[in-house]
C-alpha positions as CSV (number, residue, x, y, z in Angstrom):
1,M,-154.4,70.1,-5.8
2,C,-151.5,69.6,-8.3
3,I,-149.2,66.6,-7.9
4,G,-145.9,67.2,-9.7
5,I,-143.5,64.4,-10.5
6,S,-139.8,64.8,-10.0
7,E,-137.4,64.5,-13.0
8,K,-135.7,61.3,-11.8
9,G,-137.5,59.0,-14.3
10,E,-139.9,57.2,-12.0
11,S,-141.6,54.0,-13.3
12,S,-145.3,54.1,-14.2
13,M,-146.1,52.3,-11.0
14,E,-144.2,54.8,-8.9
15,E,-145.8,57.7,-10.8
16,F,-149.2,56.1,-10.1
17,L,-148.5,55.8,-6.4
18,V,-147.3,59.4,-6.3
19,H,-150.6,60.6,-7.8
20,L,-152.5,58.3,-5.4
21,E,-150.6,59.1,-2.2
22,G,-149.5,62.7,-2.8
23,P,-152.9,64.2,-2.0
24,I,-152.9,62.4,1.3
25,L,-149.7,64.0,2.3
26,L,-150.8,67.4,1.0
27,W,-154.0,67.1,3.0
28,I,-152.0,66.3,6.2
29,Q,-149.8,69.3,5.4
30,E,-152.8,71.6,4.9
31,Y,-155.3,70.5,7.5
32,V,-153.4,68.5,10.2
33,R,-150.1,70.3,10.7
34,N,-150.3,73.1,13.2
35,D,-148.0,75.1,15.6
36,F,-149.1,72.9,18.6
37,L,-148.7,69.5,17.1
38,T,-145.5,70.1,15.1
39,P,-143.0,70.2,18.0
40,V,-144.7,67.2,19.6
41,V,-144.7,65.1,16.4
42,T,-141.2,66.1,15.6
43,F,-140.0,64.9,19.0
44,I,-141.9,61.6,18.5
45,T,-140.4,61.0,15.0
46,H,-136.9,61.7,16.3
47,L,-137.3,59.0,19.0
48,G,-137.1,56.6,16.1
49,D,-133.9,58.0,14.6
50,A,-131.5,55.1,14.1
51,G,-133.8,53.0,16.2
52,F,-132.7,55.0,19.3
53,I,-135.6,54.4,21.6
54,W,-135.8,50.7,20.7
55,I,-132.1,50.0,21.0
56,A,-132.2,51.7,24.4
57,L,-135.0,49.5,25.5
58,T,-133.2,46.4,24.1
59,L,-130.0,47.3,26.1
60,A,-132.1,47.8,29.2
61,C,-133.7,44.4,28.8
62,L,-130.3,42.8,28.3
63,V,-128.9,44.2,31.5
64,F,-131.4,42.5,33.8
65,A,-131.6,38.7,34.0
66,K,-135.4,38.7,34.3
67,T,-135.8,40.4,30.9
68,R,-132.6,39.2,29.2
69,R,-134.5,36.7,27.0
70,T,-136.7,39.5,25.7
71,G,-133.6,41.5,25.1
72,V,-132.1,38.8,23.0
73,L,-135.3,38.4,20.9
74,L,-135.4,42.2,20.5
75,T,-131.8,42.2,19.2
76,F,-132.5,39.5,16.6
77,S,-135.8,41.1,15.5
78,L,-134.2,44.5,15.1
79,L,-131.2,43.0,13.2
80,L,-133.5,41.0,10.9
81,N,-135.7,44.1,10.2
82,F,-132.5,46.1,9.5
83,L,-131.3,43.5,7.0
84,A,-134.6,43.2,5.1
85,N,-135.7,46.8,5.3
86,N,-132.6,49.1,5.2
87,L,-130.0,46.9,3.5
88,I,-132.1,45.1,0.9
89,L,-135.5,46.6,0.1
90,K,-134.6,50.3,0.4
91,N,-131.8,49.9,-2.2
92,L,-133.7,47.4,-4.3
93,V,-136.8,49.6,-4.6
94,A,-134.9,52.9,-4.5
95,R,-138.1,55.0,-4.1
96,T,-137.8,58.8,-4.2
97,R,-138.8,60.7,-1.0
98,P,-142.2,62.3,-1.2
99,Y,-140.8,65.8,-0.6
100,E,-138.8,65.4,-3.8
101,A,-141.7,63.9,-5.8
102,V,-144.8,65.7,-4.7
103,E,-145.1,69.3,-5.8
104,G,-146.0,71.6,-3.0
105,L,-145.1,69.2,-0.2
106,H,-142.6,70.6,2.4
107,R,-140.7,68.5,4.9
108,I,-140.4,69.9,8.4
109,I,-137.4,67.9,9.4
110,E,-134.0,67.5,7.8
111,A,-133.6,65.8,4.5
112,Q,-133.2,62.0,4.7
113,S,-130.1,60.4,3.4
114,D,-131.6,57.1,2.1
115,F,-134.5,55.9,0.0
116,S,-138.1,56.1,1.0
117,F,-139.6,52.6,0.8
118,P,-140.0,51.0,3.3
119,S,-140.0,53.3,6.3
120,G,-137.0,52.4,8.5
121,H,-138.4,54.2,11.5
122,T,-141.7,52.2,11.2
123,G,-140.0,48.9,10.6
124,C,-137.7,49.2,13.5
125,S,-140.6,50.4,15.8
126,F,-142.8,47.4,14.9
127,A,-140.0,44.9,15.0
128,A,-139.4,45.9,18.7
129,A,-142.9,46.7,19.8
130,V,-144.4,43.4,18.5
131,V,-141.7,41.4,20.5
132,L,-142.5,43.4,23.6
133,L,-146.3,42.8,23.0
134,I,-145.7,39.1,22.8
135,M,-143.0,38.7,25.5
136,C,-144.0,41.3,28.1
137,P,-147.0,42.1,30.3
138,R,-149.7,44.2,28.6
139,K,-148.7,47.3,30.6
140,V,-145.4,47.2,28.7
141,G,-146.5,45.7,25.3
142,I,-149.5,48.0,24.6
143,P,-147.7,51.3,25.3
144,A,-144.8,50.0,23.1
145,M,-147.3,49.4,20.2
146,V,-148.9,52.8,20.7
147,L,-145.5,54.4,20.5
148,A,-144.7,52.4,17.3
149,V,-147.9,53.6,15.7
150,F,-147.3,57.2,16.7
151,I,-143.7,57.0,15.2
152,A,-145.1,55.5,12.0
153,L,-147.8,58.2,11.6
154,S,-145.3,60.9,12.5
155,R,-143.3,60.0,9.3
156,L,-146.3,61.1,7.2
157,Y,-146.9,64.3,9.3
158,V,-143.3,65.5,8.8
159,G,-143.4,64.7,5.1
160,V,-140.6,62.2,4.6
161,H,-142.6,59.1,3.8
162,F,-145.5,58.0,1.6
163,P,-148.3,56.0,3.3
164,T,-147.2,52.8,1.5
165,D,-143.7,53.3,2.9
166,V,-145.1,53.2,6.4
167,I,-147.4,50.3,5.7
168,G,-144.5,48.3,4.2
169,G,-142.3,49.1,7.2
170,A,-145.0,48.0,9.6
171,I,-145.5,44.7,7.7
172,I,-141.7,44.0,7.6
173,G,-141.1,44.9,11.2
174,T,-144.0,42.8,12.4
175,A,-142.9,39.8,10.2
176,A,-139.4,40.0,11.7
177,A,-140.8,40.0,15.2
178,L,-143.2,37.2,14.6
179,L,-140.5,35.1,12.9
180,V,-138.0,35.6,15.7
181,C,-140.7,34.8,18.4
182,W,-141.8,31.7,16.4
183,I,-138.3,30.3,16.2
184,Y,-137.8,30.9,19.9
185,K,-141.0,29.1,20.8
186,K,-140.2,26.3,18.5
187,K,-136.7,25.9,20.1
188,C,-138.3,26.0,23.6
189,D,-140.8,23.3,22.6
190,Q,-138.0,21.1,21.2
191,V,-136.0,21.5,24.5
192,Q,-139.1,20.7,26.6
193,N,-139.9,17.6,24.5
194,A,-136.3,16.4,24.8
195,M,-136.4,16.8,28.6
196,K,-139.6,14.8,28.8
197,R,-138.1,12.0,26.8
198,R,-135.2,11.8,29.3
199,V,-137.6,11.5,32.3
């Protein structure tokens, strides 16, 4: 299995990671991709395009008074993830996409217009799913987490991210969700304590 390096002058660390992770993606391409899974996985990966499915769920939560609080937390979590992931880290790290760096790897969706690390689809998915897991009943939170994991794994299957891109995106998205929920809980505790002091 030959791992070729693109001619864009990668750092030694990036070259090391390409050699480490490239075989994983080539193995997926060789032994996991098939005519049955490909349309299914392609559909799943496109659910995460521009955070479409998660933004739709956020808007649905904002519409109804019973779930509006969750919708607000989803909004802040997605925005925080977008800031950290898409605006800062992607441009700071500027990692080449795997289909441009690994010889023999073929993407099965359109070329991506931004950098590879971290995975925006994964970050957005976990930023939303973790909030839903914390704020909603398990019958909502668990399916949301399962979908987030599927979207993350789909990015490897279609050949547009390295494994560490997906891991990084999951960590950042989870961190954004936990931070937003922690701030919310802290504010609620402050309000409750203030009300107790008034009684």
